[in-house]
DOSE-787134 format. One record per residue (C-alpha): x, y, z. Coordinates in steps of 0.5 Angstrom, whole numbers, padded with zeros to 4 digits, always signed. Each point is the difference from the previous one (the first is absolute). Last residue first. Example, Ala and Ser with C-alpha at 12.3 -4.5 7.8 and 13.67 -1.06 7.14 Angstrom:
2
+0027-0002+0014;-0002-0007+0002;
END
This chain:
312
-0021+0045+0026;-0001-0007-0001;+0005-0005-0001;-0002-0007-0002;+0005-0002-0005;+0005+0005+0004;+0006-0005+0001;-0002-0006-0005;-0004-0006+0000;-0001-0006-0005;-0002-0004+0006;+0005-0005-0002;+0005+0005-0001;-0002+0004+0006;+0000-0007+0004;+0007-0002-0002;+0003+0007+0001;-0002-0001+0007;+0002-0007+0001;+0007+0002-0002;+0000+0006+0005;-0001-0005+0006;+0005-0005-0003;+0005+0005+0000;-0002+0003+0007;+0001-0007+0003;+0001+0002+0008;-0008+0003-0001;-0002-0008+0001;+0002+0000+0007;-0006+0004+0002;+0001+0001+0006;+0005+0000+0005;+0006+0004-0003;+0006+0003+0004;+0005-0005-0002;-0002+0000-0007;+0000+0007+0000;-0006+0002-0005;+0000+0003-0007;-0006+0003-0003;-0004-0001-0005;-0002+0003-0007;+0005+0005+0000;+0002+0007-0004;-0007+0000-0004;+0001+0006-0004;-0007+0004-0001;-0001+0001-0007;-0005-0005-0001;-0005+0003+0005;-0001-0005+0005;-0007-0005+0000;+0003-0005-0004;+0006-0001+0005;-0004-0001+0006;-0003-0006-0004;+0007-0003-0001;+0001+0002+0008;-0006-0004+0002;+0002-0006-0004;+0007+0000+0003;-0003+0001+0007;-0005-0006+0000;+0004-0005-0004;+0006+0001+0005;-0005+0000+0006;-0002+0006+0004;+0000+0000+0007;-0004-0004+0006;+0001+0002+0007;+0005-0004+0005;-0002+0002+0007;+0006+0001+0005;+0005+0000-0005;-0004+0004-0005;-0001+0005+0005;+0008+0001+0002;+0001+0000-0008;-0005+0006+0000;+0004+0004+0005;+0006-0001-0003;+0007-0004+0001;-0003-0007-0003;-0002+0003-0007;-0007-0001-0003;+0001+0002-0007;-0006+0003-0004;+0001+0000-0007;+0003+0006-0003;-0001+0004-0007;+0004+0006-0002;-0003+0005-0004;+0003+0006-0005;-0001+0007-0003;-0006+0003+0004;-0005+0005-0001;-0006-0005+0003;-0005-0004-0005;+0004-0007+0001;+0000+0001+0008;-0008+0000+0000;-0001-0006-0004;+0006-0004+0003;-0003+0002+0007;-0007-0002-0003;+0003-0007-0001;+0003-0001+0007;-0007+0002+0002;-0003-0005-0005;+0004-0006+0003;-0002+0001+0007;+0004+0004+0005;+0000-0002+0007;+0006-0004+0000;+0005+0004-0004;+0002-0004-0006;+0002+0005-0005;+0005+0006+0002;+0001+0006-0004;+0006+0005-0001;-0001+0006-0004;+0006+0003-0005;+0000+0007-0001;+0005+0004-0005;+0001+0007+0002;+0000+0005-0006;-0006+0004+0004;-0007+0002-0001;-0003-0006+0003;+0004+0000+0006;-0004+0004+0004;-0006-0003-0002;+0003-0007+0002;+0001+0003+0007;-0008+0001+0000;-0001-0007-0002;+0004-0003+0005;-0003+0004+0005;-0007-0003-0002;+0002-0007+0000;+0001+0000+0007;+0006+0001+0005;+0003-0004+0006;+0002-0006-0004;-0002-0005+0006;-0002-0005-0005;-0007-0001+0003;-0001+0008-0001;+0003-0001-0007;-0005-0005-0002;-0006+0004+0003;+0002+0006-0004;+0000-0004-0007;+0004+0002-0005;+0006-0005+0001;+0007-0001+0001;+0002+0008+0000;+0007+0000+0001;+0003+0005-0005;+0007-0001-0004;+0002+0007-0002;+0004+0001-0006;+0005+0005-0002;+0004+0001-0007;+0006+0004+0000;+0002+0008+0000;-0007+0003-0001;-0003-0005+0004;+0003+0002+0006;-0004+0006+0000;-0006-0004+0001;+0003-0004+0006;+0000+0007+0003;-0007+0002-0002;-0002-0006+0003;+0003+0001+0007;-0003+0007+0000;-0007-0002-0002;+0000-0006+0005;+0002-0007+0000;+0001-0005+0006;-0008-0001+0000;+0001-0003-0007;+0004-0006+0002;+0008-0001-0002;+0004-0004-0005;+0005+0005-0004;+0003-0002-0007;+0005+0005-0002;+0004+0001-0007;+0006-0002-0004;+0005+0000+0005;+0007+0001-0004;+0000+0007+0001;-0001+0000+0007;-0003+0007+0002;-0007-0002+0001;+0003-0006+0004;+0004+0005+0004;-0007+0004+0001;-0004-0005+0002;+0002-0001+0008;+0001+0007+0001;-0006+0003-0003;-0004-0005+0003;+0002+0002+0007;-0001+0007-0002;-0007-0002-0002;-0002-0003+0007;+0000-0007+0000;-0005-0006-0002;+0002+0001-0007;+0003-0007-0001;-0006-0004+0004;+0003-0007+0002;+0006-0003-0004;+0000+0001-0008;+0004+0006-0002;+0002-0002-0007;+0006+0003-0003;-0001-0001-0007;+0005-0004-0005;+0000+0000-0007;+0002-0006-0003;+0006-0002-0005;+0003-0005+0005;-0007-0003+0002;+0002-0006+0005;+0007+0002+0002;-0003+0007+0001;-0005-0002+0004;+0004-0003+0006;+0006+0005-0002;-0005+0006+0003;-0001-0003+0007;+0006+0003+0003;+0000+0006-0004;-0007+0002+0002;+0002-0002+0008;+0006+0005-0001;-0006+0005-0003;-0004-0001+0006;+0005+0001+0005;-0003-0005+0006;+0003-0006-0004;-0006-0005-0001;+0004-0005-0004;-0001-0006+0005;-0007+0001+0000;-0001-0001-0008;-0007+0000-0002;-0003+0005+0005;-0007+0001+0000;-0004+0003+0006;-0001-0004+0007;-0004-0006-0002;-0006+0004-0002;-0007-0005+0000;-0003+0004+0006;+0002+0007-0003;+0004+0003+0006;+0000-0001+0007;-0001+0007+0002;-0005+0005-0003;-0001+0007-0003;+0006+0004+0002;+0002-0006+0005;+0006-0002-0003;-0002-0006-0004;-0007+0002-0003;+0004+0006-0002;+0006-0004-0003;+0007-0001+0001;+0006+0003-0004;+0008+0000+0000;+0000-0003-0007;+0001-0007-0002;+0002+0000-0007;-0002-0004-0006;+0003+0001-0007;-0005+0000-0005;+0001-0002-0007;-0001+0003-0007;+0001-0005-0006;+0002+0003-0007;-0003+0004-0006;-0002+0006+0005;-0008+0001-0002;-0001-0006-0003;+0004-0005+0003;-0001+0003+0007;-0008+0000-0001;+0000-0007-0003;+0005-0003+0006;-0005+0003+0005;-0005-0004-0003;-0007+0003-0003;-0005-0006+0000;-0001-0006-0005;+0007-0003+0000;+0002-0004-0006;+0006+0004-0002;+0002+0007-0001;-0007+0003+0002;-0004+0006+0000;-0005-0002-0005;-0004-0005+0003;-0003-0005-0005;+0005-0005+0001;-0001-0005-0006;-0003-0007+0002;
END
């Protein structure tokens, strides 16, 4: 069967990061993850304590290379990615916790060395919408005159009851208000979504994709809910296990969600990575390539593609 999706270099029926990289820059763009000096407002007491129920304490891919000098940390981690993509363009990826959760002057001190470094192509900043305001957005927008800037914004769901249950500490309206401040800037926005929250139905998860697909954003990352040991959710699961999506349910769900998104939204991730030693469930998420292959097979078998059922 021929692939009807126009934005593809292979058999993918959705707009991949690789397609975006190759078409826009003619080469691979990769992210060098950094462990910055940040926390989250629902950990430090600004809005709550304890963090999101599923969060295992931020994301740090290389804890042994977590030099407190962030530029030195970047230089230590960079060769790992250069060996894999020697002709690629590196982005400095501020990944752990909420990387705008600091006063503006502190953000200037942290980001400026990366803006000035000639061999760093751009910045990717993971954060929350309640850690952004007009002044911070104006500053980040000014950086786009020098280098590309991406914001990765955690949303997870458009349903406020789910956000309360997750202990997110914000509602969907506040997320939309922040997007309204970002929409007229040159900052690229990527939104994180979680599938499989226990109280959400399939239709609720599809509705999240339907609404997010209409937003002024450039990219989406899909994640399956991971239950990890060192989290409040993990403690609850150990006391009384609760049902989670099967691999078959998840792959079909994501395939359907892709059909609801605008066709020009980059799909940065179809499933997340859980640390094997921390993961309690579901174990099938450890087989990432198999999950992606199954999504591809479903889309081809159903003759689906990204945006097929998109409605403005």
